[in-house]
N, C-alpha and C positions, 0 to 999 in steps of 0.2 A: 225213413232213409237210414236203415241200419245195414245196408249192403256193404260187403267188404270188397275192396278193389285190390287186386293183386298186380303189383308192378314188377316188370322184368327188366333187368339191366340190358340195354341194347348193345353194349360195347362188345360183348363176347369174350372169348378167351384167346389171347395172343400167344402164338407159338414163340418159344424162346429162340433167339437168333444169335449168331456169332458175328460180331462186327470186326471190321478191318480198317486200318487207317487209310486215308486217301493216298493214292500213288502220285508221284510227281508227274507233271504234264510232259508228254512226249514232244521232242523237237520236231519229229516227222513220223508219219505212219508208214512210210515206204519200208517194205521188208519186215514189218512187224507182224506178230501173231495177235489177232483181235478176235475175241469170242463174243458172239451175239447170243445172249441167253434170254429167251422170250417165253412168257407163260400167259395163260388165260385163253385168248383167241389168237394164236400166233399166225393164222393164215392171212391176217390183214397186213402182215409185214412182208409179204412176198415181193411187193413192188419195191420197198425199201432195200431189201436184201439184194434184189437184182440190180438196182441202181448203184449201190455201194460196190458190188463186185465188178460192175462195168466201169465205174469211174476210178476205182482204186485197184487196178489189176495187180500191182506189186505188193499187195497186202495178203497175208495168209489168213483167210477167214475160216472160223470154226463156228458153226451155227447149231445151237441147241434149242429145241422148241418142245413145249409140253402144253397140253390143255388143262393141266392141273393148276392148283392154287399157288404153288411155290415153284420158283425157277429151278432148273436143274443146276446143281452146284458143279464147280470145276473139280476134276479129280486131282490127286496129289501131283501127278505129272503135268497136268494143264496149269496148275498153280505155279509151277516152276518155269514153264515155257511161254505163258500168255503175257503179252505186254499191255493189253487193255481189254476192258469188258464193256459192252453195250448191253445194259439190262433193261428190260421193259415188261410191265404188267399191263395187259390189254383186256379190257372188258367192254 
């Protein structure tokens, strides 16, 4: 029994991220700019997106979807004008 066993760390390498403090809760979403940023398998959110746009017609929805590992970040202009973000990672 002189075999060597090689162990590999299953954790992987985490990408460094920039964190932001939580925003205060909105009184209402009427007339607000809300961004949905979805990554992974975004097609399964089609029903959710349709329901939100139907039920909340006075909200300005901005939807960003990618099949990549990381959500699409907001641009500098979007950071200034977006009131709320719904972010999801779906696999």
